[in-house]
C-alpha positions in Angstrom: -3.8 -24.4 -13.3 -7.0 -26.4 -13.9 -10.6 -25.3 -13.8 -12.9 -27.5 -11.7 -15.7 -27.5 -14.2 -17.0 -24.9 -16.6 -19.5 -23.1 -14.4 -18.6 -19.7 -13.0 -17.8 -19.4 -9.3 -18.8 -15.7 -9.2 -21.4 -13.8 -11.2 -21.9 -10.1 -10.5 -24.4 -8.2 -12.7 -25.6 -4.6 -12.7 -23.9 -3.7 -9.4 -24.5 -0.1 -8.5 -23.4 1.6 -5.3 -23.9 5.2 -4.5 -22.5 7.4 -1.8 -23.0 11.1 -1.1 -21.4 12.9 -4.0 -19.8 9.7 -5.4 -21.1 6.8 -7.5 -18.6 4.1 -6.6 -20.0 1.4 -8.9 -22.3 2.0 -11.9 -23.8 -1.2 -13.5 -20.6 -3.1 -12.8 -20.2 -6.7 -13.6 -17.7 -9.6 -13.0 -17.6 -13.2 -14.0 -15.0 -15.5 -12.5 -14.5 -19.2 -13.4 -14.0 -21.8 -10.8 -10.4 -22.5 -10.1 -8.9 -19.5 -11.9 -6.8 -16.7 -10.8 -8.7 -13.6 -11.9 -7.2 -10.1 -11.6 -9.3 -6.9 -11.1 -7.4 -3.7 -12.0 -8.2 -0.1 -12.5 -7.2 3.4 -11.4 -7.9 4.8 -7.9 -11.6 5.5 -7.7 -12.3 3.0 -10.5 -14.6 1.1 -8.1 -12.7 -2.2 -7.8 -12.4 -2.2 -4.0 -16.1 -1.3 -3.6 -17.1 -4.2 -6.0 -15.0 -6.6 -4.0 -16.5 -5.4 -0.7 -19.9 -6.1 -2.2 -18.7 -9.6 -3.0 -17.3 -10.1 0.5 -20.6 -9.0 2.0 -19.0 -5.9 3.7 -21.0 -3.5 1.5 -24.6 -3.7 0.4 -25.2 -2.5 -3.2 -28.1 -0.2 -4.2 -28.8 -2.4 -7.3 -27.5 -5.5 -8.8 -27.2 -9.3 -8.4 -24.4 -11.3 -6.8 -24.2 -15.0 -7.2 -21.7 -17.4 -5.7 -21.8 -21.0 -6.9 -25.0 -20.2 -8.8 -26.9 -18.9 -5.8 -27.8 -15.3 -5.3 -27.1 -13.4 -2.1 -30.1 -12.8 0.1 -28.3 -10.6 2.6 -25.1 -8.7 2.1 -23.1 -9.6 5.3 -19.7 -11.0 5.9 -21.5 -14.0 7.6 -23.4 -14.8 4.4 -20.3 -14.4 2.3 -18.4 -16.7 4.6 -21.3 -19.2 4.5 -21.1 -19.2 0.7 -17.3 -19.8 0.9 -16.1 -16.2 0.2 -13.2 -14.8 2.2 -11.2 -11.6 1.8 -7.6 -10.9 2.8 -7.3 -7.2 3.3 -4.2 -5.2 2.5 -3.9 -4.1 6.1 -3.6 -7.2 8.3 -6.2 -7.8 11.0 -4.1 -9.9 13.4 -3.6 -9.9 17.2 0.2 -9.4 17.6 0.4 -10.9 21.1 -1.4 -14.2 20.0 0.3 -17.1 18.3 -0.1 -18.0 14.7 -2.5 -20.8 15.6 -4.5 -18.6 18.0 -5.0 -16.0 15.3 -6.0 -18.6 12.7 -8.7 -20.3 14.9 -9.8 -17.1 16.6 -13.6 -17.2 16.8 -14.0 -20.9 16.1 -11.5 -22.4 18.5 -11.3 -26.2 19.0 -12.1 -27.2 22.6 -11.9 -30.0 25.1 -15.0 -29.4 27.0 -14.9 -25.7 27.8 -11.1 -25.4 27.5 -9.2 -24.2 24.4 -7.5 -27.2 22.8 -4.2 -25.6 21.9 -2.6 -28.9 20.7 -5.4 -29.5 18.2 -5.4 -25.9 17.0 -1.6 -26.1 16.3 -1.9 -29.5 14.7 -4.8 -28.3 12.4 -3.0 -25.1 11.4 0.2 -27.0 10.7 -1.6 -29.5 8.5 -3.5 -26.7 6.6 -0.3 -24.7 6.1 1.5 -27.8 4.7 -1.4 -28.7 2.4 -1.3 -25.3 0.7 2.5 -24.5 0.9 2.0 -21.8 3.5 4.6 -22.9 5.9 4.3 -21.3 9.4 5.2 -22.1 13.0 1.8 -22.4 14.7 3.3 -21.7 18.1 5.1 -18.5 17.1 3.7 -15.1 18.4 2.6 -13.1 15.4 4.5 -10.1 16.5 7.8 -12.0 16.0 6.8 -13.1 12.4 8.0 -11.4 9.2 5.5 -9.5 7.1 5.5 -12.4 4.6 4.6 -14.9 7.3 1.9 -12.6 8.7 0.3 -12.5 5.3 0.3 -16.3 5.2 -1.5 -16.3 8.5 -4.2 -14.0 7.0 -4.6 -16.4 4.1 -4.8 -19.4 6.5 -7.5 -17.6 8.5 -9.7 -17.5 5.4 -8.9 -21.1 4.4 -9.6 -22.4 7.9 -13.1 -21.1 7.6 -13.6 -23.2 4.4 -13.3 -20.4 1.8 -13.5 -21.6 -1.8 -13.2 -18.0 -3.2 -10.3 -15.9 -1.9 -10.2 -12.1 -2.5 -6.7 -10.6 -2.0 -6.4 -6.9 -1.9 -2.9 -5.6 -2.9 -1.2 -8.7 -1.4 2.3 -8.0 -2.6 2.4 -4.3 -1.6 4.9 -4.8 1.2 6.8 -8.0 0.2 10.3 -8.5 -1.0 10.8 -9.9 -4.5 11.5 -13.4 -3.1 8.4 -13.2 -0.9 6.4 -12.1 -4.0 7.6 -15.2 -5.9 6.6 -17.4 -2.9 3.1 -15.9 -2.8 2.5 -16.3 -6.5 3.5 -19.9 -6.2 1.0 -20.3 -3.3 -1.8 -18.7 -5.4 -1.0 -21.2 -8.2 -1.2 -24.1 -5.8 -4.5 -22.8 -4.4 -6.0 -22.6 -7.9 -4.7 -26.0 -8.6 -6.6 -27.3 -5.6 -9.8 -25.8 -7.1 -9.8 -22.5 -5.1 -10.9 -19.4 -7.0 -8.7 -16.4 -6.5 -9.7 -12.8 -7.2 -6.6 -10.5 -7.1 -6.8 -6.7 -6.7 -3.4 -5.2 -7.5 -1.7 -2.3 -9.3 1.4 -4.4 -10.2 0.7 -5.5 -13.7 3.9 -7.5 -14.0 2.6 -9.8 -11.3 -0.9 -9.9 -12.9 0.6 -11.0 -16.2 2.7 -13.7 -14.4 -0.1 -15.3 -12.4 -3.6 -14.5 -13.7 -5.6 -16.2 -16.4 -8.0 -13.3 -17.0 -8.1 -9.6 -16.2 -11.2 -7.4 -15.6 -10.5 -3.7 -16.1 -12.6 -1.1 -14.4 -12.8 2.6 -15.0 -15.0 5.3 -13.3 -17.0 2.6 -11.5 -17.9 0.6 -14.6 -16.5 -2.6 -16.0 -14.6 -1.8 -19.2 -13.8 -5.3 -20.4 -12.4 -8.7 -19.4 -9.4 -10.0 -21.3 -7.4 -13.2 -21.5 -3.8 -12.7 -20.3 -2.4 -14.9 -23.1 -4.1 -12.6 -25.6 -2.9 -9.2 -24.3 0.1 -7.3 -23.1 1.0 -5.3 -20.0 1.0 -2.0 -22.0 -2.4 -2.8 -23.5 -3.9 -3.4 -20.0 -2.3 -0.2 -18.7 -3.8 1.7 -21.6 -7.3 0.3 -20.9 -6.9 1.3 -17.2 -5.8 4.9 -17.8 -7.2 5.6 -21.3 -3.8 6.4 -22.8 -0.5 4.6 -23.6 1.7 4.2 -20.5 4.8 6.3 -20.1 8.2 4.7 -20.1 10.3 7.5 -18.7 14.0 7.4 -18.9 16.1 7.5 -15.7 16.7 11.2 -14.8 20.3 12.3 -15.8 23.0 12.6 -13.2 23.5 16.1 -11.9 25.9 17.7 -9.3 24.7 17.5 -5.7 24.3 20.6 -3.7 25.0 21.1 0.0 23.8 18.7 2.6 20.2 19.5 3.6 19.5 16.5 5.9 22.2 15.1 8.1 21.6 12.2 10.5 24.4 11.1 12.7 24.6 8.1 15.1 20.8 7.8 15.4 19.5 5.4 17.9 15.7 5.0 18.6 13.4 2.6 20.3 10.2 1.2 18.9 6.8 1.6 20.6 7.2 -1.8 22.2 10.5 -0.8 23.8 13.4 -2.6 21.9 15.9 -0.6 20.0 14.7 -0.3 16.4 17.4 2.0 14.9 21.0 1.2 15.7 23.4 4.1 15.1 22.3 5.1 11.5 24.3 7.7 9.6 22.5 9.3 6.6 23.0 12.4 4.5 20.7 13.8 1.8 22.0 16.7 -0.4 20.1 19.3 -2.3 19.3 18.0 -5.8 19.3 14.3 -5.1 16.9 11.6 -4.3 18.0 9.1 -1.7 15.9 5.9 -1.5 15.4 3.8 1.7 14.7 0.1 0.9 13.9 -2.6 3.4 11.3 -5.0 4.5 8.8 -3.3 6.8 9.7 -3.4 10.4 13.4 -2.9 10.0 13.6 0.6 11.4 12.2 2.7 8.6 9.2 4.0 10.6 11.3 4.9 13.6 14.0 6.6 11.4 11.5 8.8 9.6 9.6 9.7 12.8 12.9 10.8 14.4 13.7 12.9 11.3 10.3 14.5 11.2 10.0 15.2 14.9 7.4 12.6 15.7 9.7 10.4 17.9 12.5 11.4 20.2 15.7 9.5 19.5 17.7 7.8 22.3 21.0 9.1 20.9 22.4 10.8 17.8 21.6 14.1 16.0 19.4 15.3 13.2 20.2 18.5 11.3 18.1 20.2 8.7 19.7 22.9 6.6 22.5 23.1 9.0 20.3 23.5 12.1 20.3 20.9 14.9 16.6 19.9 15.2 17.2 16.8 17.3 15.1 18.2 20.1 12.9 20.5 18.1 9.2 20.1 17.5 7.5 19.5 14.1 6.6 23.1 13.6 10.3 24.2 13.7 11.2 21.6 11.1 8.4 22.7 8.9 9.6 26.3 9.1 13.1 25.1 8.0 11.5 23.8 4.8 10.6 20.2 5.6 7.6 18.5 3.9 6.4 15.1 5.0 4.3 12.5 3.2 3.6 10.1 6.2 3.6 6.3 6.0 0.2 6.2 7.8 -2.0 8.8 6.2 -5.0 8.1 8.4 -2.9 8.6 11.6 -0.6 11.4 10.4 -1.8 12.8 7.1 -5.5 13.5 7.0 -8.6 14.1 9.1 -11.2 11.8 7.6 -14.2 13.9 8.9 -12.8 17.1 7.3 -13.4 18.1 3.7 -10.7 18.0 1.1 -10.4 21.8 1.4 -9.9 21.6 5.2 -7.3 18.9 4.8 -5.3 21.0 2.3 -4.6 23.7 4.9 -3.5 21.3 7.6 0.0 22.1 8.8 0.3 25.4 6.9 1.8 28.5 8.6 -1.0 30.4 10.4 -0.7 33.4 8.0 -1.0 31.4 4.8 -4.7 31.0 4.9 -5.8 33.6 7.5 -5.8 37.4 7.9 -6.3 38.9 11.3 -7.5 35.5 12.6 -10.1 35.1 9.8 -9.8 32.3 7.3 -9.2 33.4 3.7 -11.9 31.2 2.1 -11.2 32.5 -1.3 -7.5 31.4 -1.2 -8.4 28.1 0.3 -10.9 27.3 -2.5 -8.6 28.5 -5.2 -5.6 26.4 -4.1 -7.8 23.4 -3.4 -9.3 23.5 -6.9 -5.8 23.8 -8.3 -4.6 20.8 -6.3 -7.5 18.5 -7.2 -7.0 19.3 -10.9 -3.2 18.9 -10.8 -3.3 15.6 -9.0 -6.5 14.3 -10.5 -8.3 13.9 -7.2 -11.7 12.1 -7.5 -14.2 13.4 -6.9 -12.8 16.9 -7.8 -15.0 18.5 -5.1 -13.3 20.6 -2.4 -16.3 20.0 -0.1 -16.1 16.2 -0.4 -15.3 14.5 2.9 -12.0 12.7 3.0 -13.7 9.6 4.3 -15.7 9.4 1.0 -12.5 9.2 -1.1 -10.6 6.0 -2.0 -7.3 5.5 -0.2 -5.4 6.4 -3.4 -7.3 9.7 -3.7 -6.7 10.5 -0.1 -3.0 10.0 -0.8 -3.1 12.4 -3.7 -4.5 15.1 -1.5 -1.6 14.6 1.0 1.0 14.5 -1.7 -0.4 17.6 -3.5 -0.5 19.5 -0.2 3.1 18.7 0.8 4.7 19.1 -2.6 2.9 22.4 -3.1 4.6 24.2 -0.2 7.9 24.8 -2.0 10.0 22.7 0.5 13.7 22.3 0.6 13.5 18.8 2.1 10.8 16.2 1.2 10.4 13.2 3.5 8.2 10.8 1.5 7.3 7.5 3.1 5.6 5.1 0.6 4.1 8.0 -1.4 2.8 5.8 -4.2 1.4 3.0 -2.1 -2.1 2.3 -3.2 -1.9 4.6 -6.2 -2.8 3.6 -9.7 -0.3 3.6 -12.6 -1.1 7.2 -13.8 -0.9 8.6 -10.2 2.4 6.8 -9.6 3.8 8.3 -12.7 2.7 11.7 -11.6 4.1 11.4 -8.1 7.5 10.1 -9.3 7.8 12.8 -11.9 6.9 15.4 -9.2 9.7 14.1 -7.0 12.1 14.1 -10.0 11.1 17.7 -10.7 11.7 18.7 -7.1 15.2 17.2 -7.4 15.8 19.3 -10.5 14.8 22.3 -8.4 17.5 21.5 -5.9 15.2 20.0 -3.3 16.6 17.1 -1.2 14.3 14.1 -1.3 14.3 11.1 1.1 12.1 8.4 -0.4 11.1 5.3 1.6 9.4 2.8 -0.7 8.6 -0.9 -0.9 8.6 -0.6 -4.7 12.1 -1.5 -5.7 11.3 -0.7 -9.3 10.4 2.9 -8.2 13.7 3.3 -6.3 15.7 2.0 -9.1 14.0 4.3 -11.6 14.3 7.6 -9.8 16.8 7.4 -6.9 20.4 8.6 -7.1 21.4 6.4 -4.1 19.6 3.6 -2.4 20.3 2.8 1.3 19.1 -0.6 2.4 18.0 -1.2 6.1 18.1 -4.5 7.8 17.6 -5.0 11.6 17.7 -1.3 12.1 21.1 -0.9 10.6 22.4 0.1 7.2 22.9 -3.2 5.4 24.3 -1.6 2.2 24.2 1.3 -0.1 24.2 1.6 -3.9 25.1 4.8 -5.7 23.2 4.5 -9.0 25.1 7.4 -10.5 28.2 5.2 -10.8 26.9 1.6 -10.3 24.0 -0.6 -11.3 21.7 -2.8 -9.3 18.6 -4.9 -9.8 15.6 -5.9 -7.6 17.2 -9.3 -6.8 20.4 -7.8 -5.5 18.4 -5.3 -3.3 16.0 -8.0 -2.3 18.9 -10.1 -1.0 20.3 -7.2 1.0 16.8 -6.5 2.4 16.7 -10.1 3.6 20.1 -9.7 5.4 22.2 -11.3 2.9 25.5 -9.8 1.7 25.3 -8.1 -1.7 
């Protein structure tokens, strides 16, 4: 990677951003050289996402100076950021599924012949751009038919097509297979080699160490330090992030399985668009074991979990919890049987953003847990909420704080604390550590392992293969809505490459 000159592409000094009850950034700073890949890391609530939103013009700071290419922002808007060559690729894609790749890339600045959209030119321009930067795509393909990895390329092409010289990528590898991660890192190196400046927000320190030149560490809204990758180690960066040495926990010892708690037989389910997404899946989870579900997103995981939890009606097959057939039962019945659910989409299924932390903690609880004679027991609500925010390090630790004011990772901590705190016999956890920092991930995984030790059955869906390999007893891989393979880690070994190949539909 080469730097196109010695001047910095980005200078952020004294950036402060306050929200009600929360100071997201306090005198934060960031300097990024032209043509470098620069990582910004920190725990949930450290302020890194807010700082990047300021840079992208999405958020206006209360104090501070932001310079791009040596010129200070006059207005903090996405339009000014784009005018200065800054583009942000968000973790959650902003694509129109029914449009083609080319249509998504040129949306808002479409080439025209007179007043008519020039489709041929759009596809030609997108193809040329994709080949230049090694982002191979089919410009004529509908986005809804593209893999997650290809959709991410489309998002990057959207930014490049608008002339971005500075690219901010927010958790870009969160939902990619190991092979797709390698491809993306190669693309980032190529972009930097072309003189583009890359700012990478991620929790995956192995990838940071593999691709970045420098790392800025943030904590509690402030910039702690910036280090050269070649002069540090992954453990040293982790310690700067969390304020203590990272844990290297040993794999939990094998233990006898108990009776079957979850039994899925011949399950068939359709997606929201109509096609069959789950094709005759059989699955059993016993008391005292963790069964991991691996697979590229869109291969039936969502539909499978929704059928198990009562959020989707299957077309065929049965679901039994603790020996009771719940195939046609509602969610409340399953909760009474001891099911807990950490949903994949916390905003849609897990929290009410306009409610306080305390109000979210009581969601889904039995009516008599927090009420007496129809009157809410405010004392118990407050006591349990304070215990939850302390145990799970929710920031800010204020029961009255609105969920909308919390970072995504802290919202997730509330959901996880609520579900694990209800003494379940079955935990359905869909991507429970997505968006969490290192310390929070360790806490969640250790909580699941402890639940296993208490004879709870755990079904864990995760895109983090390292997580599944670390704590699961068995890993079931889904591809095309079917079971592509299973690895019993009590008697066999596996690695991320082997699982990644199975996730891509290749035989193990």
